[in-house]
N, C-alpha and C positions, 0 to 999 in steps of 0.2 A: 459824192458824185453819184448820178442815179444809175439806175440799172438801165437806161436807155443807151445813155453816154457810153456806158463802159461796153455795150454791144457794138456800138459803131467804132470801138478802136480793135476788138477781137473778130478777126475772121473765121477761127476754128480751133479746136482745143482737141489734141490727139492723146488718148492713154494706151500705154502698151502695156504688153503682159508682165505680170510681177516677177522678178529675178531673185530668187530665194538661194542662189548657188553658193554665196559667201556667209549663210548663217543668219543675214538680215533680208529684211523683205523692202527692195529697193523698186519703184515703178517709175519708168521715165514718164514723163508727160510734155509733149510740145503744145507750146501756145504759138499760134500764127497771128500776128498782128495785120491790121489792115494797111497801114502805112510804111513798117519796116520789115516786113516777113518774119520768119522765125528767129527768135533769140535762144541761144542756146544755154539752159539752166541744168548741167549736167551735174550727177552727184559728185564728182570729183572737185567741185566749187562750192558744194554744201557746208555748212557748219559741222555737220556729223560726222563727214568724210574725214574733215580737217582733223576732227579730235580721235576719231579712233586710229587715223594714221599715224599720230605722233607716240 
């Protein structure tokens, strides 16, 4: 996939401030896609959070 095609799918990327409250650096990043809006990739769904919660 070329960069021009990728840019056509992504409307904007929002990077939020770092959160260090739990001892880990966590940064929320929202990707707003052109055709389906924002998809939630919250830290609660990440592999790292599942490993540390167990």
